[in-house]
N, CA and C of each residue as an Amber inpcrd file, in Angstrom:
protein
   369
  87.3510000 117.9120000 186.4440000  86.5780000 117.2140000 186.5780000
  85.4860000 117.4070000 187.4290000  84.7280000 117.6910000 188.4010000
  83.6590000 117.3800000 189.5430000  84.0150000 116.7490000 190.6970000
  84.9550000 115.2820000 190.5280000  85.6890000 114.8280000 190.5700000
  86.9330000 114.6060000 191.3840000  87.4980000 115.6720000 190.9370000
  88.6790000 115.9810000 191.3780000  89.7350000 115.2970000 190.3940000
  89.5270000 114.9650000 189.1270000  89.8420000 114.4560000 188.3670000
  90.9580000 115.2960000 187.0710000  91.7570000 115.4760000 187.1890000
  92.8440000 116.0990000 185.8930000  91.8540000 115.4540000 184.3100000
  91.7590000 116.3480000 183.7270000  91.6220000 116.0590000 182.5110000
  93.4160000 116.6090000 181.5630000  92.9570000 114.9300000 180.9040000
  93.8500000 114.6450000 180.5670000  93.4360000 114.0570000 178.4290000
  94.9660000 114.9470000 177.8730000  94.9010000 114.8320000 176.6750000
  95.9970000 113.9870000 175.9010000  95.4820000 113.2970000 175.5340000
  96.8890000 112.1750000 174.4820000  95.8680000 111.3430000 173.5240000
  97.2790000 110.5850000 173.0000000  96.8140000 109.8430000 171.5450000
  96.9550000 108.2920000 172.5830000  97.1400000 108.2460000 173.7960000
  96.8440000 107.0530000 174.8820000  95.5840000 106.2770000 174.3070000
  95.7680000 104.9370000 173.8900000  94.5510000 104.1310000 174.4960000
  93.8450000 104.0170000 175.6960000  92.3250000 104.1830000 175.5100000
  91.8000000 103.7050000 176.8130000  91.9040000 102.5840000 177.3630000
  91.9330000 102.6730000 178.5220000  91.6460000 100.9890000 179.5620000
  90.9540000 100.0690000 179.3010000  90.9700000  99.0040000 179.0970000
  89.7900000  98.3360000 178.6670000  89.3300000  97.8080000 179.7560000
  89.2610000  97.8060000 181.0220000  88.4680000  97.7590000 182.0400000
  89.7550000  98.4790000 182.9180000  88.2600000  99.4330000 183.7710000
  89.0200000 100.6910000 184.5220000  88.1940000 100.5210000 185.9540000
  88.5050000 101.0740000 187.3230000  87.4040000 100.6470000 188.1610000
  88.7890000 102.1510000 189.2740000  87.8170000 103.0480000 189.0110000
  88.3350000 104.3210000 190.1580000  87.2150000 104.6070000 191.3340000
  88.0530000 104.8460000 192.3020000  87.7940000 104.9040000 193.5890000
  86.2630000 103.6270000 193.4870000  86.5730000 102.4620000 193.2830000
  85.7560000 101.9070000 193.8630000  86.3540000 100.6400000 195.1600000
  85.3840000 100.1960000 195.6660000  85.7120000  99.0780000 196.8050000
  84.9560000  97.6840000 196.2960000  85.3550000  96.6420000 197.0990000
  85.1060000  95.1750000 196.8770000  84.5080000  94.6730000 195.6670000
  85.9230000  94.9710000 194.6170000  86.0180000  94.2790000 193.2250000
  86.9280000  92.9230000 193.2640000  85.8570000  92.4100000 192.3970000
  86.4200000  91.0510000 192.0920000  86.1110000  90.4320000 190.5390000
  87.9230000  90.3940000 189.9250000  88.1890000  90.2500000 188.9050000
  88.6380000  88.7410000 188.4740000  87.8080000  88.0580000 188.2070000
  88.0810000  86.5160000 187.9760000  87.8050000  85.8660000 186.8600000
  88.1700000  84.5140000 186.4930000  88.5990000  83.8840000 185.9400000
  87.9260000  84.3150000 183.5870000  88.6670000  85.3920000 183.3070000
  88.5040000  86.4170000 182.7060000  89.4800000  85.6810000 181.2910000
  89.6360000  85.9590000 180.4040000  90.6490000  86.2010000 179.1230000
  90.1750000  87.0500000 178.5000000  91.9300000  88.0020000 178.6400000
  91.4310000  89.0690000 177.3230000  92.6020000  89.2720000 176.5420000
  92.5570000  88.9770000 174.8070000  93.6740000  88.9220000 174.1990000
  94.0980000  90.0100000 173.2410000  94.9880000  90.1480000 173.0830000
  95.0980000  91.6200000 171.6210000  94.5630000  93.0020000 172.3300000
  95.4360000  93.6490000 173.0950000  93.8020000  94.5160000 174.1330000
  94.3870000  96.1180000 173.5220000  94.5040000  97.0520000 173.6920000
  94.9080000  98.4090000 172.6640000  94.2410000  99.1150000 174.3100000
  95.5930000  99.8970000 174.5600000  96.0670000 100.5190000 176.0700000
  95.9960000  99.1190000 177.0150000  95.9780000 100.1210000 178.4140000
  95.5930000  98.8380000 179.6400000  94.7150000  97.8490000 179.4570000
  95.4370000  96.8960000 179.9230000  93.5730000  95.6010000 179.9090000
  92.5260000  95.8900000 181.6920000  93.7480000  96.3020000 182.9170000
  92.5710000  96.0570000 183.4710000  93.4200000  97.3800000 184.4760000
  93.3090000  98.2770000 184.6540000  93.1730000  99.5420000 185.6640000
  92.8310000  99.4160000 186.9000000  92.9680000  99.9310000 187.9520000
  92.3800000 100.2490000 189.5170000  93.3300000 100.7660000 189.0120000
  92.2360000 102.0140000 190.3990000  93.2650000 103.7940000 190.6030000
  91.5990000 104.1460000 192.0740000  92.7640000 104.5230000 193.0460000
  91.9320000 104.4880000 194.0950000  91.3480000 103.2220000 194.7900000
  91.1940000 102.4390000 194.3650000  90.3400000 101.6240000 194.5480000
  90.7810000 100.3120000 196.4070000  89.7460000  99.8340000 196.3470000
  89.9340000  98.6550000 198.2010000  89.7660000  97.9960000 197.5560000
  89.8300000  96.8780000 198.6810000  88.9250000  95.6410000 198.8690000
  89.0870000  95.2150000 197.2210000  90.6080000  94.8940000 196.5690000
  90.4700000  94.1260000 195.6940000  91.3070000  93.0270000 195.2510000
  90.1630000  91.8730000 194.9150000  91.0480000  90.6090000 193.7380000
  91.0140000  90.0640000 192.9600000  92.3130000  89.8100000 192.3350000
  92.4020000  89.4480000 190.3320000  92.6860000  88.6680000 190.6180000
  91.6300000  87.3960000 190.1780000  91.9390000  85.4760000 190.1890000
  91.8220000  85.2770000 188.7190000  92.8010000  84.5760000 188.6920000
  92.2300000  83.5250000 187.6560000  92.5220000  84.2520000 186.2120000
  92.5960000  85.5890000 186.1300000  93.0330000  86.1190000 185.0380000
  94.3520000  85.7350000 184.0360000  93.7390000  85.1820000 182.7380000
  94.6510000  85.3530000 181.9300000  94.6610000  86.6510000 180.7760000
  95.7220000  86.9390000 180.6650000  96.0180000  88.2790000 179.3930000
  97.3050000  88.2460000 178.4990000  96.7700000  88.3650000 177.4990000
  97.8430000  87.9460000 176.2580000  97.7110000  89.1220000 175.0940000
  98.9320000  89.8060000 175.3850000  98.7840000  90.9010000 174.1430000
 100.4580000  90.8800000 173.5790000 100.5020000  90.8180000 172.4440000
 100.9850000  91.2620000 171.7280000 102.3170000  92.2050000 171.8450000
 103.4060000  91.9260000 171.4630000 104.3700000  92.8340000 172.0950000
 105.4540000  94.1350000 171.2680000 105.6320000  94.7320000 172.2050000
 105.9540000  96.3130000 172.2200000 105.4660000  97.0390000 170.7450000
 106.6030000  96.6500000 169.4850000 106.3770000  96.6270000 168.4120000
 105.1400000  96.6490000 168.1750000 103.9370000  95.8450000 167.7670000
 103.0300000  95.5090000 167.1820000 102.1580000  96.6580000 167.8450000
 101.9450000  96.3330000 169.9250000 101.6280000  96.7600000 170.2830000
 101.8550000  97.9010000 171.1470000 101.9180000  99.6770000 171.6490000
 102.5620000 100.3660000 173.1670000 101.5930000 100.9930000 173.9490000
 101.9250000 100.5960000 174.5800000 101.0530000 100.4860000 176.2820000
 100.5080000  99.6850000 176.2400000 100.4270000  98.4380000 175.5420000
  99.1550000  97.3490000 175.8720000  99.7090000  96.7370000 177.5100000
  99.0940000  97.5610000 178.7350000  99.5450000  96.9880000 180.1380000
  99.0060000  95.6180000 180.2960000  99.1810000  95.3580000 181.1030000
  98.4700000  93.8270000 181.7210000  97.4580000  94.5860000 182.5870000
  98.1160000  94.8330000 183.9420000  97.0480000  94.6410000 185.2760000
  98.1220000  95.9960000 185.6620000  97.3000000  97.6560000 186.0670000
  98.1520000  98.5540000 186.6110000  96.9070000  99.2570000 187.6400000
  98.3170000  98.9200000 189.2220000  97.1590000  98.8130000 190.7090000
  97.8320000 100.9380000 191.0880000  96.7790000 101.2960000 190.9710000
  97.8220000 102.7360000 191.5150000  96.8200000 103.4220000 192.5980000
  97.8710000 103.3260000 193.5740000  97.0180000 104.5520000 194.7710000
  95.6530000 103.0980000 195.4590000  96.1010000 101.9110000 195.3820000
  95.3320000 101.2280000 195.9510000  95.3870000 100.7680000 197.7970000
  94.1190000 100.2150000 198.0000000  94.7600000  99.2190000 199.0360000
  93.8090000  97.8740000 199.5240000  94.4930000  97.2160000 200.1280000
  94.1950000  95.6550000 200.1540000  93.5970000  95.0890000 198.2170000
  95.1280000  95.0280000 197.9600000  94.9270000  94.3540000 196.9630000
  95.1810000  93.2540000 196.3640000  95.0350000  91.6830000 196.0590000
  95.7240000  90.4680000 196.4810000  95.4540000  90.1030000 194.5310000
  96.1880000  90.0320000 193.6400000  96.3500000  89.5530000 192.5170000
  97.0980000  87.5310000 192.1750000  96.7760000  86.6200000 192.2770000
  96.9890000  85.8340000 191.9960000  96.0210000  84.3700000 190.8640000
  97.2680000  83.8270000 191.2940000  96.8300000  82.4940000 190.0250000
  96.5950000  83.0100000 188.4550000  97.2720000  84.1430000 187.6270000
  97.6680000  84.1920000 186.6970000  98.1860000  84.4050000 185.6170000
  98.7060000  84.2440000 183.7360000  99.0230000  84.5990000 183.7670000
  99.4790000  85.9830000 183.3290000 100.3030000  86.7460000 182.9800000
 100.2200000  87.9280000 182.0850000 101.2000000  88.5020000 181.0080000
 101.0030000  88.5490000 179.3720000 101.8450000  88.1560000 178.7550000
 101.4790000  89.7340000 178.0740000 102.4220000  90.5470000 177.8670000
 101.9210000  91.8580000 177.5100000 103.6080000  92.4400000 176.5250000
 103.4230000  93.1860000 175.6840000 104.5690000  93.6140000 175.6590000
 105.1480000  95.3490000 175.7150000 104.8300000  95.8590000 176.7870000
 104.2790000  97.0730000 178.1490000 104.4000000  96.1090000 178.8080000
 104.2600000  96.6000000 180.2690000 104.4240000  96.4040000 181.2700000
 102.8870000  95.2810000 181.8280000 104.0450000  94.2750000 182.4070000
 102.6290000  93.0050000 182.8530000 102.1040000  93.7540000 183.6650000
 102.7140000  94.1420000 184.6070000 102.6380000  94.0970000 186.1710000
 102.7960000  95.7280000 186.8260000 102.0150000  96.4320000 186.6660000
 102.7680000  97.8460000 186.9250000 102.2340000  98.7880000 188.8690000
 102.8480000  98.3320000 189.2240000 102.0550000  98.8460000 191.4820000
 102.6890000 100.4070000 191.7440000 102.0190000 101.0830000 191.5670000
 102.9980000 102.4570000 191.8520000 101.3810000 103.3290000 192.6990000
 101.8370000 104.1930000 193.6060000 100.8470000 105.4320000 193.6250000
 101.3580000 106.9130000 193.2810000 100.7770000 106.8940000 192.2290000
 100.8460000 108.2490000 191.3910000  99.4610000 109.3990000 191.1600000
  99.9980000 110.5790000 192.3120000  98.8430000 111.1030000 192.4620000
  98.7190000 112.2740000 191.4160000  99.3640000 112.2660000 190.1240000
  99.2010000 112.8890000 189.1110000  97.5540000 113.4550000 188.4940000
  97.1650000 112.1390000 188.4280000  96.1840000 112.2280000 187.9130000
  94.6450000 113.1670000 189.1670000  95.4710000 113.1370000 189.8380000
  94.1290000 113.5380000 191.1570000  94.6110000 115.5660000 191.7440000
  93.8020000 115.5810000 191.7140000  93.9440000 116.9730000 192.6280000
  93.8680000 116.5070000 193.9510000  94.1790000 117.7920000 195.0980000
  94.6550000 117.3440000 195.8340000  94.1110000 115.9280000 197.1530000
  94.7560000 115.1260000 196.5670000  94.5090000 113.7970000 196.7930000
  95.0940000 112.7820000 197.0750000  95.8730000 112.6020000 198.7380000
  97.3050000 112.0990000 198.7510000  96.2570000 110.3110000 198.4320000
  97.7790000 110.0650000 197.5520000  96.9260000 108.5010000 196.7730000
  97.9830000 106.8980000 197.9920000  97.9450000 106.8740000 198.3760000
  98.7540000 105.7070000 199.3400000  98.2840000 104.0350000 198.5700000
  99.6580000 103.5860000 198.8620000  99.7210000 102.1770000 198.0260000
  99.5660000 101.0610000 199.4940000  99.0560000 100.4920000 200.0010000
  98.8680000  99.3660000 201.5500000  98.1980000  98.0690000 201.0960000
  99.1230000  97.1660000 201.7510000  98.3580000  96.2190000 201.2990000
  98.0660000  95.5720000 200.3490000  99.0860000  95.4960000 199.4510000
  98.8850000  94.9430000 198.3090000 100.0800000  93.3520000 198.4500000
  99.2280000  91.9050000 197.6980000  99.9610000  90.6260000 197.5190000
 100.2390000  90.1430000 195.8390000 100.9610000  89.8060000 195.3890000
 100.5450000  88.8020000 194.5270000 101.2400000  87.6750000 194.9430000
 100.6810000  86.7780000 194.0600000 101.0570000  85.2170000 194.5820000
 100.9540000  84.4070000 193.2350000 101.9030000  83.3940000 193.1310000
 101.5490000  82.9200000 191.9580000 101.1430000  83.1850000 190.4420000
 101.8350000  84.5700000 189.9110000 101.3250000  85.5630000 188.9890000
 103.1150000  84.7050000 187.8530000 102.1470000  84.5750000 186.8870000
 103.7740000  84.7050000 185.4460000 103.4940000  86.0460000 184.9460000
 104.4800000  86.3720000 184.6970000 104.8360000  87.4060000 183.9840000
 105.7220000  87.6640000 182.9890000 105.5100000  88.4400000 181.2950000
 106.3260000  88.3410000 180.2450000 106.5600000  90.0350000 179.4340000
 106.6100000  90.6950000 179.6120000 106.6770000  91.5020000 178.6480000
 108.3000000  91.5080000 177.7040000 107.4440000  91.7370000 176.5800000
 107.9880000  91.4960000 175.7400000 108.4310000  92.8670000 174.7850000
 109.1430000  93.9610000 174.8080000 109.5240000  95.3460000 175.0400000
 110.8480000  94.9730000 173.1340000 110.1220000  94.7010000 172.5440000
 110.8680000  94.7890000 171.0810000 110.8460000  96.0620000 170.4890000
 112.1690000  96.8130000 170.5180000 111.3230000  98.0540000 169.2440000
 111.9470000  97.7210000 168.2420000
């Protein structure tokens, strides 16, 4: 598209909450249950705080791709005081450039503190 993102066509459900190229984000004291697709996704963001959220998704056998938090190519991220139970990736941290054209993504200064992660992947 005009912002440099490649179009992808697949059968994966969309994200519940997605931030792209954003700054100064606070996600706090929120409960997510039984979501379809990735629950909270940060893509090339800066100065992110996730504090006190709860994510309770069913096992993989009941719902595929129900990730908890996905952090992709972000800077200055704090995830704290969270409980995340999913059937797929509870917390995914990476710097994946495949969605962007001509843009280098870097993951820097990410802190995970007091977070309980449970990933139930039963097929």
